[in-house]
Residue frames relative to the residue before (quaternion, step in Angstrom):
aa qw qx qy qz dx dy dz
M 1.0000 0.0000 0.0000 0.0000 0.00 0.00 0.00
E 0.6700 0.4938 -0.3017 0.4650 3.58 0.92 -0.92
L 0.6015 0.5788 -0.3632 0.4138 3.57 1.07 -0.69
H 0.6953 0.4435 -0.2675 0.4983 3.59 1.07 -0.73
A 0.7008 0.4915 -0.2726 0.4393 3.57 0.93 -0.89
Y 0.8151 0.1094 -0.0103 0.5688 3.59 0.97 -0.90
P 0.0076 -0.8573 0.5143 0.0195 3.63 0.66 1.01
K 0.6462 0.5205 -0.3365 0.4453 3.63 0.94 -0.77
E 0.6711 0.4982 -0.2961 0.4623 3.57 0.92 -0.92
E 0.6632 0.5028 -0.2992 0.4668 3.57 0.98 -0.84
R 0.6244 0.5254 -0.3282 0.4758 3.58 1.06 -0.77
K 0.6507 0.5017 -0.3067 0.4805 3.59 0.98 -0.88
E 0.6413 0.5250 -0.3183 0.4603 3.59 0.99 -0.84
L 0.6468 0.5060 -0.3143 0.4762 3.59 0.99 -0.84
A 0.6394 0.5178 -0.3280 0.4642 3.59 0.94 -0.83
N 0.6481 0.5139 -0.3146 0.4657 3.60 0.98 -0.81
M 0.6385 0.5125 -0.3284 0.4710 3.58 1.05 -0.71
Y 0.6195 0.5280 -0.3383 0.4723 3.58 1.07 -0.72
V 0.6448 0.5127 -0.3141 0.4719 3.58 0.97 -0.89
A 0.6451 0.5227 -0.3155 0.4595 3.60 0.98 -0.85
D 0.6667 0.4838 -0.2930 0.4853 3.58 1.19 -0.58
G 0.6612 -0.5465 0.2955 0.4206 3.58 1.29 -0.01
W 0.4865 0.6569 -0.4438 0.3673 3.60 1.26 0.09
D 0.5832 -0.5556 0.4677 0.3638 3.57 -1.24 0.56
K 0.5885 -0.6280 0.3814 0.3374 3.60 -0.96 0.89
K 0.6714 0.4871 -0.3039 0.4685 3.60 0.92 -0.89
L 0.6632 0.4915 -0.2989 0.4789 3.59 0.94 -0.89
A 0.6243 0.5437 -0.3339 0.4508 3.60 1.02 -0.79
A 0.6462 0.5074 -0.3155 0.4748 3.60 0.99 -0.82
Q 0.6491 0.5061 -0.3136 0.4735 3.60 1.01 -0.80
M 0.6503 0.5131 -0.3146 0.4635 3.59 0.97 -0.85
A 0.6561 0.5016 -0.3090 0.4716 3.58 0.96 -0.85
E 0.6298 0.5286 -0.3237 0.4682 3.56 1.02 -0.80
Q 0.6637 0.5021 -0.2948 0.4696 3.57 0.91 -0.94
A 0.6634 0.5050 -0.3062 0.4594 3.59 0.90 -0.91
S 0.6684 0.5239 -0.3056 0.4305 3.58 0.99 -0.81
Q 0.5821 0.5883 -0.3707 0.4215 3.59 1.23 -0.30
N 0.7262 0.3055 -0.1832 0.5880 3.58 1.27 -0.45
H 0.3943 -0.7674 0.4511 0.2285 3.59 -0.26 1.28
E 0.6586 0.5160 -0.3109 0.4510 3.59 0.92 -0.88
L 0.6653 0.4844 -0.2934 0.4864 3.59 0.95 -0.87
F 0.6298 0.5366 -0.3232 0.4593 3.58 0.98 -0.86
L 0.6619 0.5080 -0.2937 0.4665 3.58 0.93 -0.91
K 0.6578 0.5067 -0.3035 0.4674 3.59 0.97 -0.88
E 0.6609 0.5089 -0.3047 0.4597 3.57 0.92 -0.89
M 0.6710 0.4847 -0.3019 0.4729 3.57 0.92 -0.86
A 0.6388 0.5174 -0.3316 0.4629 3.60 0.97 -0.81
Y 0.6850 0.4813 -0.2807 0.4695 3.56 0.93 -0.88
R 0.7485 0.4289 -0.2281 0.4513 3.57 0.73 -1.07
E 0.7603 0.3917 -0.2119 0.4728 3.60 0.86 -0.93
L 0.7966 0.3088 -0.1445 0.4991 3.58 0.86 -0.96
K 0.3526 -0.7511 0.4810 0.2832 3.59 1.30 -0.20
V 0.4307 0.6635 -0.4744 0.3863 3.56 1.08 0.85
F 0.3017 -0.7286 0.5853 0.1886 3.54 -1.04 0.83
P 0.3321 -0.7938 0.4673 0.2030 3.63 -0.12 1.21
D 0.6372 0.5459 -0.3450 0.4206 3.63 1.01 -0.68
M 0.6222 0.5545 -0.3452 0.4316 3.60 1.14 -0.52
E 0.5293 0.6467 -0.4028 0.3733 3.60 1.23 -0.33
H 0.6391 0.5561 -0.3222 0.4224 3.59 1.16 -0.44
Q 0.6424 0.4786 -0.3249 0.5027 3.59 1.24 0.28
P 0.0227 -0.8647 0.5009 0.0286 3.61 0.67 1.02
K 0.6444 0.5142 -0.3409 0.4517 3.62 0.96 -0.69
Y 0.6507 0.5030 -0.3064 0.4793 3.57 0.97 -0.83
N 0.6662 0.4977 -0.2998 0.4675 3.58 0.90 -0.95
A 0.6475 0.5106 -0.3156 0.4696 3.60 0.99 -0.81
A 0.6454 0.5170 -0.3234 0.4601 3.60 0.97 -0.80
V 0.6520 0.5023 -0.3138 0.4734 3.60 0.93 -0.89
M 0.6637 0.5001 -0.3055 0.4648 3.58 0.92 -0.89
G 0.6701 0.5071 -0.2967 0.4536 3.60 0.91 -0.89
I 0.6662 0.4858 -0.2982 0.4809 3.57 0.93 -0.89
S 0.6314 0.5212 -0.3299 0.4699 3.60 0.99 -0.78
Y 0.6429 0.5266 -0.3154 0.4582 3.57 0.99 -0.83
I 0.6614 0.5023 -0.3016 0.4683 3.57 0.93 -0.90
F 0.6770 0.4782 -0.2962 0.4746 3.60 0.86 -0.93
G 0.6512 0.5225 -0.3146 0.4516 3.58 0.94 -0.87
G 0.6943 0.4661 -0.2714 0.4765 3.57 0.99 -0.81
A 0.6689 0.5148 -0.2990 0.4451 3.58 1.12 -0.60
I 0.5183 0.6811 -0.4079 0.3180 3.59 1.12 -0.58
P 0.7210 0.4305 -0.2924 0.4576 3.66 0.72 -0.89
L 0.6525 0.5399 -0.3149 0.4284 3.62 1.17 -0.45
I 0.5027 0.6971 -0.4088 0.3068 3.60 1.14 -0.54
P 0.6751 0.4852 -0.3363 0.4424 3.67 0.75 -0.83
Y 0.6404 0.5351 -0.3314 0.4402 3.60 1.02 -0.72
L 0.6551 0.4936 -0.3057 0.4835 3.57 1.20 -0.51
L 0.7467 0.4250 -0.2063 0.4682 3.57 1.14 -0.61
V 0.7630 0.3088 -0.1603 0.5448 3.60 1.16 -0.56
A 0.4279 -0.7278 0.4818 0.2348 3.58 -0.86 0.98
D 0.6826 0.4771 -0.2867 0.4736 3.60 1.00 -0.78
I 0.4421 -0.7264 0.4634 0.2493 3.59 -0.63 1.15
Q 0.6473 0.5304 -0.3229 0.4421 3.61 0.93 -0.88
T 0.6687 0.4848 -0.2933 0.4815 3.59 0.94 -0.89
A 0.6425 0.5189 -0.3177 0.4658 3.58 1.00 -0.83
F 0.6298 0.5385 -0.3283 0.4534 3.57 1.02 -0.80
I 0.6717 0.4857 -0.2903 0.4782 3.59 0.88 -0.93
A 0.6455 0.5091 -0.3160 0.4736 3.59 0.96 -0.85
S 0.6386 0.5278 -0.3199 0.4597 3.58 1.01 -0.80
L 0.6405 0.5248 -0.3154 0.4636 3.59 1.03 -0.80
I 0.6837 0.4799 -0.2809 0.4725 3.57 1.12 -0.66
I 0.7630 0.4014 -0.2328 0.4500 3.60 0.74 -0.99
T 0.5641 0.6261 -0.4004 0.3599 3.61 1.08 -0.52
P 0.6949 0.4383 -0.3157 0.4747 3.68 0.71 -0.83
I 0.6275 0.5304 -0.3387 0.4585 3.59 1.05 -0.75
G 0.6702 0.5002 -0.2895 0.4656 3.57 0.96 -0.90
L 0.6693 0.4874 -0.3008 0.4732 3.58 0.96 -0.84
L 0.6103 0.5318 -0.3463 0.4740 3.58 1.07 -0.70
S 0.6628 0.5024 -0.2934 0.4714 3.58 0.97 -0.90
L 0.6452 0.5126 -0.3166 0.4698 3.58 0.98 -0.84
G 0.6386 0.5211 -0.3158 0.4700 3.57 1.02 -0.81
A 0.6424 0.5149 -0.3157 0.4717 3.56 1.02 -0.81
F 0.6435 0.5245 -0.3183 0.4577 3.59 1.01 -0.79
V 0.6389 0.5531 -0.3275 0.4227 3.56 0.96 -0.87
T 0.6137 0.5769 -0.3555 0.4052 3.61 1.11 -0.58
K 0.4574 0.6544 -0.4676 0.3793 3.59 1.23 0.01
F 0.7248 0.4316 -0.2196 0.4901 3.56 1.20 -0.55
S 0.7357 0.2577 -0.2090 0.5904 3.58 1.27 0.17
K 0.5059 -0.6483 0.4756 0.3124 3.55 -1.28 0.07
Q 0.4012 0.7349 -0.4586 0.2977 3.56 1.24 0.44
S 0.6183 -0.5463 0.4231 0.3744 3.53 -1.28 0.41
W 0.4729 -0.6980 0.4574 0.2827 3.59 -0.79 1.01
I 0.6539 0.5119 -0.3239 0.4534 3.58 1.01 -0.75
K 0.6391 0.5252 -0.3268 0.4571 3.59 0.99 -0.81
V 0.6968 0.4547 -0.2760 0.4813 3.59 0.82 -0.97
G 0.6338 0.5385 -0.3303 0.4464 3.59 1.00 -0.77
I 0.6744 0.4742 -0.2887 0.4868 3.57 0.91 -0.92
E 0.6217 0.5414 -0.3348 0.4564 3.57 1.03 -0.78
M 0.6804 0.4830 -0.2926 0.4671 3.58 0.88 -0.93
A 0.6518 0.5016 -0.3170 0.4723 3.60 0.97 -0.81
T 0.6486 0.5138 -0.3152 0.4647 3.59 1.00 -0.79
L 0.6660 0.4902 -0.3033 0.4735 3.58 0.91 -0.88
G 0.6334 0.5253 -0.3213 0.4687 3.57 1.05 -0.77
G 0.6466 0.5098 -0.3070 0.4772 3.58 1.01 -0.80
F 0.6407 0.5140 -0.3137 0.4764 3.56 0.99 -0.84
A 0.6496 0.5086 -0.3119 0.4712 3.60 0.95 -0.86
A 0.6403 0.5214 -0.3249 0.4611 3.60 1.01 -0.76
V 0.6536 0.5032 -0.3130 0.4708 3.60 0.94 -0.85
V 0.6524 0.5004 -0.3126 0.4756 3.59 0.92 -0.89
G 0.6505 0.5154 -0.3140 0.4611 3.60 0.93 -0.87
Y 0.6465 0.5141 -0.3121 0.4694 3.57 0.97 -0.85
L 0.6788 0.4947 -0.2935 0.4565 3.60 0.86 -0.96
V 0.6347 0.5125 -0.3267 0.4773 3.60 0.99 -0.80
G 0.6432 0.5249 -0.3139 0.4607 3.58 0.99 -0.81
Q 0.6696 0.4940 -0.2928 0.4709 3.59 0.96 -0.89
I 0.6537 0.5009 -0.3080 0.4764 3.59 0.99 -0.84
S 0.6459 0.5141 -0.3132 0.4694 3.57 0.97 -0.86
N 0.6281 0.5450 -0.3283 0.4480 3.58 1.00 -0.80
V 0.6735 0.4833 -0.2857 0.4809 3.58 0.99 -0.90
L 0.7057 0.4849 -0.2717 0.4394 3.60 0.88 -0.93
L 0.7176 0.4545 -0.2518 0.4637 3.58 1.04 -0.72
K 0.5302 0.6282 -0.4154 0.3894 3.63 1.22 -0.02
């Protein structure tokens, strides 16, 4: 949508991304101009450069679904592992609080194999979102406990 609404701005943005990657400014402007002449190429370049998405990987829906499903299962299982290994609930709870952010950070780092994003950024993002989800889940549980009494 932005490519149609703001073609000059998007072309300039693409040229700036080329320069940031180390291309000469004049050559970067020519490359952006050339890419903007072909809508499909322009879209692929913007998706790759701006969003760090590999457009060619989109054609593997079964593979992508399998990776997403397995990541979801592993991510959801991480907090449960201590409860399976430790008999004392209090100790398992503390262990879960410790290994969950580490596991989510690691899972986030692994996911970057499929994008060009920073492993630390994605790892911290995943750990933060997981922590936020845990807090929301805890609060919903506490509210439900009060309301259902």
